N, C-alpha and C positions, 0 to 999 in steps of 0.2 A: 179701759175705764177713765174717761176724761173727767177730771173733777171740775166742779164749778166754783172752787174756792182758791183760785190762783191769786198770788200776791197782788198783781196788777192785771187788768183785763188782758187776756190772751198772753200772759207771761207765766213762766215757771220760776218760782223762787228757788235760789240755791240754799237758802237759809244759812249762808255763811256771812257772819257779821262783817259789814264793810263792803262786801262784794256786790250785793244786789244794788246798793246805791250807786256804784260805779257803772252798773249796767242799766241804769234807768228804771230799775224796778225788778230786774230779773232777765231770764233768757226768753226771747220771743218763742211762744209755743209753736211746735212743729218744725223748729230749726235743726239743721245738721251742724254740730259744733266740733271742731277739732280741738282736743286737749293735748297740746304739744310740749314735749320736754324730754331731756335725756333721762336715762335710768336713775332712779333714786330721787327724782323730784316730787314724788308722791302723786302722780297722775291718777293711778287706780284708787288710792285712798280718797282723794278729792271727789271723784266721781261716786264712789260708794257713800260718801258722806251726804252728797246730794240726793242720792236714791233713798237712803235711810231716813233723812230729815223730811223729804217729801212724803214718805210713808207715814212717819209719826205725825206730821202736822196736818196732812189733808188725805191720808189713806190712799195715796197714789200707788199703783202697781208698776213695777219695773222689771226688766230683764237685762242681765249682764252676761254677755257672751265672751268667754275667754278662749282665744286661739293659741295661747302660749302656756300660761300658768294653770295648774290643775285647780279644780274647784276646792279640794281639801286645803291646798296651799293658800288659796285666797281667803278662806274662812279663818285659817290660823293667823294670817297676817292682819285681817280686820279685827279679830278678837284681841290680838296683842296690842292693838291701838284703841281698844275700847269702843269700836264701832260694831255694835251687835247685829250683824246682818244674818247671823245663823239662826236666830230665832224670830226673824222678821218675815212673816208669811207673805208680805207684799212684794218681796224681792226674790226673783228666781234666777239662779246661776246656771248657765248652760255651758258645760265643759266640752269644747270641740277640739282640744289640743291634741287628743290622740288621733284625730282624723287626718292631721297634717301628713304623717308618714304613709297612711293608707292612700291618700290621693296622690302623693308624689310617686308611689309605685304603681298606681293604676295605669292601665293601658287605654281606658276610655277618656274622652274629653269631658270630665266633670271637674268643676272648680269649687273652691271653698265658698265662693259667693253663692253658687247655685245651692249647695248644701245648707248654707246659712239661711237662705230664703225658705227652703223647705222646712227647716226647724222652726223658724219664726212663725211661718203660716200655721203649722201644727200647733204651736204654743198659743197663738192668738185665738184659735178655736176654742180652747178650754181655760185660758188664763188671759183675760183681757188686761192689757197694760198700755200705758201712754208714754213711758219713758224707756229708752233703750240705750245700752252702752256696748261698745265693741272694743276689745282689747286683743290685738291691735291691728290697725290698717296695714302696717308694714308687713305683716305676715302674708297678706294676700298677694304680694309681689312674687312669692315663691312658686305659686301654683301655675301649672301649665294650662294655656288656654289659646284658642285660635282668635280670640277677640282681643282688641287693643286695651291696654290698661286704662286709658282715658274713658273708653266706652264703658268698661266694667264699672268704674267708679261712678261715672255719670248716672247710669242706670241703677246702681245701688243707692245713691243719694236720693234720686228722684223716687225710687220705690219706697224708701223710708218716709219721705215727705208725703207720699200718696197714702201711706197708712195712717197718717196723722201723728206720728211719733216725734217726740223731741228726743233727738239722738246725740249721744256723746261718743266721739270716735277717738280712740287713743292713737297718737302718732309720736314716733320718736325722731322724726325729721325736724331739723331746725327750721323755725318759721321763716327765717330769712331765705333759706334755700327753697322753701315751699313757694314763695312768691318770686324771688329773683331768677330761679332756674326753671320756673313754669310747671311745677308739680301740679297735677290736675286737681288734687284735693284742696290746694290752697285757694283756687278760684271757685271751685264748685261748692265748697262748704259755705254756710251762712255765717259762721263765726270762727275765730281762732282765739283760743285762750293759751297763753304760754306760761310754763312754770320753769323756773331756773333754780340752780343750787350753787352757792359760792361760799367763800370764806373772807372775813375781813382781816384787817391788819392784826388784830388780836387772835386770829385763827378761829374765831367763833363762826360756826356754820349758820348761814342764813339762806332762807328761801324767798323768792319773789314771784309775783304774778302780775301779768298784764293782759288786757284784752286788745289784741292787735286788730281785730275785725269783728263787727257785729251788725248784721244787716237789720234794718227796721228799728233801730234804736240809736239814741245819742249815748256815747260812752267815753270814758277815760281811756287813753292809750299809753299813759306812762306806767312804769314799774311801781308796784306797791309791795310792801312786806307781807309775807304769808307766814303765819304762826300756827302751830298745831299743839293743842294741849288737851289731854284726856278726852280724846274723841271729837274734838271740836276745833274747826279751823277759824282763824280770824285774820282779816285783811286790814292793815293800817298803813298810813303814810309812810313811804320809804325814806329812811334817813341816810342812805349811803348806797 
């Protein structure tokens, strides 16, 4: 269900204060975006916030596929952060975490990507959605396949674009490594948003966000502060 109420023509608003302005009005619709950062940087929470706010503000439908964390665990995590996706009928969580062990033990040449496509095709037939999230891309590396990793990722990204979905793909690979070491997803994705977590001299924990890459839009590339308060993210000018 592609809404006609996007924030800017052909853009998907994140509804995160300060972020859409840095992206020239939002995420270009139909893009494949990597959300990169180490564990604890709130990648999943940021994505769920975008899905939920798009549901609230424009009735957009979304699908979140988890390859690692169980659906129940995700719901508990979001509820604890006051992001109410449990009662949001426009968001569907597909838990494929249990399939990892099954596929690792399988003797036939089936991959998580092929299973993922099957599930999404089935879902699209009875639940039309326009935003997709995958957590995480790193898990796909464990599956056995006769095809090269580059080919798999290329066809996955092109397949998602062909469906007309705006996709958020979680990656725990450092963006510098993505580009410097030639990881396929760094070049094949349309955008890369990085989240970081650190501490200052007074030992206060702080999070930062930056957009390293975003095709089809002018955007800021510097780090900005990322705050979270009662289910709401805010992006402000970084002061350190």
